[in-house]
PLY file of the C-alpha trace (Angstrom):
ply
format ascii 1.0
element vertex 421
property float x
property float y
property float z
element edge 420
property int vertex1
property int vertex2
end_header
97.98 105.54 85.01
96.95 104.20 88.40
93.54 103.10 87.06
95.22 101.07 84.30
97.73 99.69 86.78
95.23 98.13 89.21
93.65 95.55 86.86
97.14 94.47 85.77
98.13 94.23 89.41
95.22 91.95 90.28
95.87 89.74 87.27
99.57 89.62 88.09
98.87 88.63 91.68
96.64 85.75 90.58
99.27 84.61 88.09
102.11 84.84 90.59
100.11 82.90 93.17
99.23 80.14 90.72
102.55 79.60 88.94
104.96 78.83 91.73
107.43 80.10 94.25
110.31 82.53 94.28
113.72 81.13 93.37
116.28 82.61 95.78
119.94 82.46 94.76
122.55 83.84 97.18
125.41 85.84 95.74
129.07 86.10 96.80
128.87 89.81 97.56
130.18 91.59 100.67
128.51 91.17 104.04
128.86 94.85 104.96
128.86 98.13 103.07
132.07 99.82 102.04
133.34 102.69 104.15
135.12 104.25 101.17
133.51 107.64 100.38
131.26 107.61 97.37
132.47 109.00 94.04
131.25 112.49 93.17
128.74 112.09 90.29
128.91 114.50 87.36
125.52 116.00 88.14
123.62 118.62 86.13
124.04 122.24 87.13
121.06 123.84 88.84
120.00 127.47 88.79
119.70 129.63 91.91
116.19 129.46 93.43
114.06 132.62 93.28
114.15 134.84 96.38
111.90 133.83 99.25
108.73 135.88 99.68
106.84 136.74 102.87
103.88 134.61 101.72
106.18 131.60 101.29
107.70 132.01 104.74
104.25 132.35 106.31
102.89 129.22 104.64
100.58 130.96 102.19
102.13 129.78 98.94
103.40 126.79 96.99
106.32 126.09 94.61
106.18 127.79 91.24
104.80 125.34 88.70
103.70 122.68 91.20
100.87 122.01 93.62
100.13 119.36 96.24
96.43 118.53 96.17
94.41 117.73 99.27
91.68 115.07 99.38
89.16 117.61 98.07
91.31 118.46 95.06
92.43 121.88 96.26
96.06 122.98 96.21
97.60 122.95 99.69
99.49 125.98 100.89
103.01 125.24 102.05
105.86 126.75 104.02
109.09 127.36 102.18
111.98 126.28 104.37
115.62 127.26 104.08
117.09 126.41 100.69
119.71 123.67 100.67
122.20 125.35 98.34
120.31 125.37 95.02
117.44 123.14 96.16
114.15 124.69 97.29
112.62 122.85 100.28
108.89 123.09 101.02
106.76 121.67 103.83
103.04 120.91 103.42
101.72 121.43 106.93
98.36 119.64 106.69
99.55 116.21 105.52
97.92 113.34 107.40
98.19 109.63 106.62
94.47 109.50 105.85
94.94 112.28 103.25
97.40 110.20 101.23
96.44 107.91 98.31
98.38 105.05 99.89
95.56 103.41 101.86
98.04 102.46 104.58
97.04 100.69 107.77
96.67 103.63 110.21
97.56 101.40 113.16
101.07 100.92 111.73
101.83 104.68 111.62
102.72 106.92 114.53
103.28 110.08 112.48
103.84 111.32 108.93
105.81 114.30 107.62
106.17 115.55 104.07
108.72 117.62 102.19
108.94 118.81 98.58
112.27 119.60 96.92
112.45 121.65 93.71
115.38 122.15 91.34
115.69 123.81 87.95
118.30 123.13 85.30
120.67 126.07 84.86
120.85 127.89 81.53
124.61 127.34 81.61
124.23 123.54 81.65
124.75 122.04 78.16
121.59 119.96 78.56
119.52 123.16 78.58
120.07 123.43 74.81
118.01 120.28 74.31
114.22 120.02 74.44
113.67 118.83 78.01
111.55 120.45 80.76
114.06 122.09 83.14
112.06 122.32 86.41
111.54 119.21 88.58
109.89 118.49 91.94
110.70 115.59 94.27
108.53 114.46 97.17
109.51 112.77 100.41
107.01 111.21 102.84
108.42 110.16 106.20
106.43 107.58 108.16
107.41 106.68 111.72
106.21 103.33 113.09
103.60 103.00 115.80
105.63 100.24 117.45
108.92 101.06 119.13
111.54 101.99 116.55
114.95 100.37 116.84
116.62 103.22 114.92
116.57 101.78 111.40
115.47 103.70 108.31
114.54 102.60 104.81
114.50 104.97 101.84
112.12 103.68 99.16
112.53 105.16 95.68
109.26 104.21 94.08
108.01 103.52 90.58
106.32 105.68 87.94
103.03 104.09 89.05
103.08 106.29 92.12
101.70 104.90 95.39
100.81 101.53 93.88
99.62 98.72 96.19
103.02 96.98 96.04
104.63 100.06 97.56
101.93 100.15 100.22
102.52 96.54 101.26
106.27 97.10 101.44
105.89 100.32 103.47
103.57 98.55 105.90
105.95 95.59 106.29
108.81 97.89 107.28
106.60 99.90 109.64
105.34 96.74 111.36
108.97 95.76 111.92
109.79 99.10 113.58
111.51 100.89 110.69
111.08 104.55 109.82
110.18 104.79 106.12
111.06 107.66 103.78
109.10 107.17 100.55
109.87 109.17 97.41
108.33 108.94 93.94
110.00 109.86 90.62
110.35 113.58 89.94
107.53 115.37 88.20
108.02 118.16 85.69
106.53 121.62 85.58
105.05 122.43 82.14
107.57 124.58 80.32
106.50 127.28 77.81
109.19 126.16 75.36
109.53 122.42 75.95
106.12 121.41 77.29
105.70 118.88 80.10
107.20 115.82 78.43
110.47 115.12 76.61
110.07 113.97 72.98
112.44 111.57 71.20
112.41 109.97 67.72
114.92 107.06 67.67
113.62 105.80 64.32
114.01 109.20 62.62
117.12 110.74 64.21
118.71 108.16 66.53
121.77 110.27 67.36
119.73 113.29 68.48
117.29 110.99 70.29
120.18 109.44 72.22
121.47 112.83 73.34
118.01 114.06 74.32
117.24 110.88 76.25
120.57 111.10 78.09
119.76 114.67 79.08
116.24 113.73 80.23
117.39 110.71 82.24
120.28 112.52 83.87
118.26 115.61 84.78
115.52 113.36 86.21
117.86 111.04 88.13
120.13 113.90 89.19
117.15 115.91 90.43
115.88 112.87 92.33
119.25 112.22 93.98
119.83 115.86 94.89
116.23 116.40 95.98
115.97 113.36 98.25
119.38 114.16 99.74
118.24 117.71 100.55
115.02 116.34 102.08
116.98 113.79 104.12
119.35 116.49 105.34
116.48 118.77 106.36
114.65 115.98 108.20
117.88 114.90 109.86
118.67 118.43 111.02
115.13 118.65 112.41
115.72 115.50 114.49
113.05 113.52 112.61
115.28 110.67 111.42
116.67 107.77 113.43
120.43 107.29 113.63
120.60 103.57 112.89
121.28 101.65 109.67
119.94 102.92 106.36
118.59 100.69 103.60
117.64 101.82 100.09
114.94 100.08 98.04
114.72 101.00 94.36
111.50 99.93 92.64
111.40 99.99 88.81
112.50 103.54 87.85
113.67 103.92 91.46
116.19 101.21 90.70
117.64 103.31 87.87
118.16 106.17 90.34
119.65 104.01 93.12
123.39 104.13 92.26
123.61 107.92 91.92
121.22 108.50 94.85
123.38 106.26 97.05
126.51 108.21 96.11
124.92 111.64 96.59
123.42 110.60 99.93
126.67 109.05 101.18
128.15 112.08 103.00
124.91 112.39 105.00
123.89 108.76 105.46
125.80 105.70 104.31
123.51 103.19 102.63
124.18 99.85 104.33
122.31 97.62 101.89
120.21 97.92 98.73
117.21 96.09 97.27
116.48 96.56 93.55
113.07 95.43 92.28
111.63 95.17 88.75
114.42 97.22 87.26
117.41 97.05 84.94
120.26 99.03 83.42
120.77 100.84 80.08
117.89 103.38 79.83
117.93 103.54 75.99
117.39 99.78 75.80
114.53 100.06 78.29
112.89 103.03 76.56
113.14 101.43 73.11
111.95 97.99 74.21
109.46 98.58 77.02
105.78 97.75 76.73
104.91 100.82 78.84
103.13 103.53 76.86
104.30 107.13 76.63
102.03 108.42 79.41
103.31 105.76 81.81
106.90 106.30 80.71
106.53 110.12 80.71
108.59 110.29 77.53
106.92 110.77 74.13
108.30 108.55 71.38
107.51 109.75 67.84
108.10 108.29 64.41
108.71 104.70 63.29
110.25 102.03 65.47
114.05 102.04 65.29
115.59 99.23 63.25
118.75 97.41 64.33
121.10 99.99 62.79
119.21 102.95 64.24
119.04 101.21 67.60
122.81 100.81 67.64
123.29 104.52 66.86
120.67 105.46 69.48
122.36 103.46 72.24
125.83 104.67 71.20
124.70 108.30 71.15
123.19 107.92 74.62
126.38 106.35 75.98
128.48 109.15 74.52
126.35 111.85 76.13
125.72 110.20 79.51
127.86 111.23 82.49
126.22 109.72 85.60
126.55 105.97 85.05
130.34 105.64 85.32
132.07 102.31 85.93
133.62 103.82 89.09
130.15 104.58 90.45
128.87 101.06 89.71
131.93 99.40 91.27
131.51 101.45 94.46
127.74 100.88 94.52
128.26 97.11 94.24
130.45 97.06 97.35
127.62 96.45 99.85
124.95 93.78 100.39
122.63 93.85 97.39
119.45 92.02 96.47
118.01 91.98 92.94
114.37 90.90 92.71
113.53 90.08 89.09
110.27 89.28 87.33
111.18 86.54 84.89
108.53 87.57 82.36
108.95 91.34 82.72
108.03 93.05 79.45
108.29 96.59 80.87
112.00 96.02 81.60
113.46 94.09 78.62
115.47 90.96 79.39
118.68 92.52 78.01
118.38 95.41 80.47
117.77 93.00 83.35
120.76 90.91 82.32
122.92 94.03 82.14
121.96 94.94 85.70
122.95 91.48 86.95
126.28 91.71 85.12
127.08 95.06 86.78
126.25 93.65 90.23
127.66 90.10 90.07
127.82 89.69 93.85
124.15 90.44 94.49
121.66 87.96 95.90
119.05 87.22 93.23
115.36 86.38 93.65
113.50 85.27 90.52
109.71 85.32 90.40
107.63 83.68 87.64
105.61 86.77 86.83
105.65 90.02 84.89
106.42 93.61 85.85
103.09 94.43 87.51
102.87 90.95 88.96
106.10 91.53 90.83
104.54 94.52 92.58
101.48 92.40 93.31
103.71 89.73 94.81
104.72 92.17 97.56
101.59 91.05 99.42
103.52 87.85 100.20
107.17 88.85 99.58
107.39 92.11 101.57
108.07 90.38 104.89
110.84 88.32 103.26
112.49 91.51 102.03
112.36 93.00 105.53
113.95 89.84 106.95
116.71 90.01 104.33
117.65 93.61 105.14
117.52 92.96 108.90
120.16 90.27 108.43
122.32 92.69 106.43
121.92 95.60 108.88
122.59 94.47 112.45
120.93 96.57 115.12
123.17 99.29 116.45
125.28 99.64 113.27
124.10 103.18 112.64
125.89 105.13 109.95
124.31 108.57 110.10
126.84 111.38 110.07
127.14 113.41 113.26
127.22 116.55 111.16
125.17 116.23 107.96
126.57 119.51 106.66
130.01 117.96 106.36
131.05 116.53 103.02
132.97 113.36 102.36
136.69 113.18 103.22
137.43 113.79 99.56
135.50 117.04 99.29
132.14 118.73 99.80
128.87 116.89 99.57
128.28 115.89 95.92
124.52 116.06 96.38
124.07 119.77 97.01
125.93 121.82 94.36
127.62 125.04 95.33
0 1
1 2
2 3
3 4
4 5
5 6
6 7
7 8
8 9
9 10
10 11
11 12
12 13
13 14
14 15
15 16
16 17
17 18
18 19
19 20
20 21
21 22
22 23
23 24
24 25
25 26
26 27
27 28
28 29
29 30
30 31
31 32
32 33
33 34
34 35
35 36
36 37
37 38
38 39
39 40
40 41
41 42
42 43
43 44
44 45
45 46
46 47
47 48
48 49
49 50
50 51
51 52
52 53
53 54
54 55
55 56
56 57
57 58
58 59
59 60
60 61
61 62
62 63
63 64
64 65
65 66
66 67
67 68
68 69
69 70
70 71
71 72
72 73
73 74
74 75
75 76
76 77
77 78
78 79
79 80
80 81
81 82
82 83
83 84
84 85
85 86
86 87
87 88
88 89
89 90
90 91
91 92
92 93
93 94
94 95
95 96
96 97
97 98
98 99
99 100
100 101
101 102
102 103
103 104
104 105
105 106
106 107
107 108
108 109
109 110
110 111
111 112
112 113
113 114
114 115
115 116
116 117
117 118
118 119
119 120
120 121
121 122
122 123
123 124
124 125
125 126
126 127
127 128
128 129
129 130
130 131
131 132
132 133
133 134
134 135
135 136
136 137
137 138
138 139
139 140
140 141
141 142
142 143
143 144
144 145
145 146
146 147
147 148
148 149
149 150
150 151
151 152
152 153
153 154
154 155
155 156
156 157
157 158
158 159
159 160
160 161
161 162
162 163
163 164
164 165
165 166
166 167
167 168
168 169
169 170
170 171
171 172
172 173
173 174
174 175
175 176
176 177
177 178
178 179
179 180
180 181
181 182
182 183
183 184
184 185
185 186
186 187
187 188
188 189
189 190
190 191
191 192
192 193
193 194
194 195
195 196
196 197
197 198
198 199
199 200
200 201
201 202
202 203
203 204
204 205
205 206
206 207
207 208
208 209
209 210
210 211
211 212
212 213
213 214
214 215
215 216
216 217
217 218
218 219
219 220
220 221
221 222
222 223
223 224
224 225
225 226
226 227
227 228
228 229
229 230
230 231
231 232
232 233
233 234
234 235
235 236
236 237
237 238
238 239
239 240
240 241
241 242
242 243
243 244
244 245
245 246
246 247
247 248
248 249
249 250
250 251
251 252
252 253
253 254
254 255
255 256
256 257
257 258
258 259
259 260
260 261
261 262
262 263
263 264
264 265
265 266
266 267
267 268
268 269
269 270
270 271
271 272
272 273
273 274
274 275
275 276
276 277
277 278
278 279
279 280
280 281
281 282
282 283
283 284
284 285
285 286
286 287
287 288
288 289
289 290
290 291
291 292
292 293
293 294
294 295
295 296
296 297
297 298
298 299
299 300
300 301
301 302
302 303
303 304
304 305
305 306
306 307
307 308
308 309
309 310
310 311
311 312
312 313
313 314
314 315
315 316
316 317
317 318
318 319
319 320
320 321
321 322
322 323
323 324
324 325
325 326
326 327
327 328
328 329
329 330
330 331
331 332
332 333
333 334
334 335
335 336
336 337
337 338
338 339
339 340
340 341
341 342
342 343
343 344
344 345
345 346
346 347
347 348
348 349
349 350
350 351
351 352
352 353
353 354
354 355
355 356
356 357
357 358
358 359
359 360
360 361
361 362
362 363
363 364
364 365
365 366
366 367
367 368
368 369
369 370
370 371
371 372
372 373
373 374
374 375
375 376
376 377
377 378
378 379
379 380
380 381
381 382
382 383
383 384
384 385
385 386
386 387
387 388
388 389
389 390
390 391
391 392
392 393
393 394
394 395
395 396
396 397
397 398
398 399
399 400
400 401
401 402
402 403
403 404
404 405
405 406
406 407
407 408
408 409
409 410
410 411
411 412
412 413
413 414
414 415
415 416
416 417
417 418
418 419
419 420
């Protein structure tokens, strides 16, 4: 996927540079984030992790079904840390910035830490009756800046094109400005004996079943991401590795789809002060049915003929009936903070209807429009990353830290929604 992505990225960068400039439209949204506790998302149920072994505690093991490869292609051994409720937490001990496929400027980084979170869908969850891989792993890479940090942190939820150059340029821009950066890529699945490694849907053959299966896949993936990155954040915070200043969330492509639920799940631990959404949209069934991404890039296998208008209506309706995460209450709460939507005007990976739906759900957001496509928007980060950093600095005044004094405490309305009991 990365090898196919790079030529598109170069072409997109040339196109973006030659066509024109970004159109920046301010929105009427709030100047500061809401202090109202986030709604508790209706997350999937996770199974209890397997008991910890001596080898895991001594750093001579790795999570079942997953491996982190070093630069020589060998699986790293890892320490298993204390579980966060039903989330396994692992620490690769030999991670160095030069070992990562990010090609980051080493002079911008003071240190790097890594964590892996693993969850597995419980047999008692209704989604387990559908053909989706149940076990998911989430990574978190924490970079601290080489220049003096002023206490700010940005959480970047990246795209399916993991560690692409656009993410690198954005990470470097934040580091140069003194931010700590926690970078997380979309969850990966462990091959399952029954369901394989990829969810299969057939909207043109059985649109109602396809809608239910896609809803299960999206909600397990996004729920695992939200729960996993919250557990990683909590562990890093308890270890004293995170600053206590403002927190910004950047959702890139599929990371944008995860941003509302991740913000809500993270809220009892760290309030998200502002959000940037890039190259993304709303309505996953519309995106999956209309995207130009292939199945390997999308990580969902689509079989059978293309859905016609009637099947598409049944597919979208079935998805909406089965989905539980994307409630109107969640979107209204999520919108109550400074927001920036960065849109590629000619994005074929995120259909125009899905981009328009995102704008309609976040009517107060600032909006930047670039005359390029999906990959070109990532390429444009070589010149837009500093502008994004300036935007979030304006929305997060220094000293307005929102980290909880006790990250084990839940919201005033109940226990933390991110870590299920």
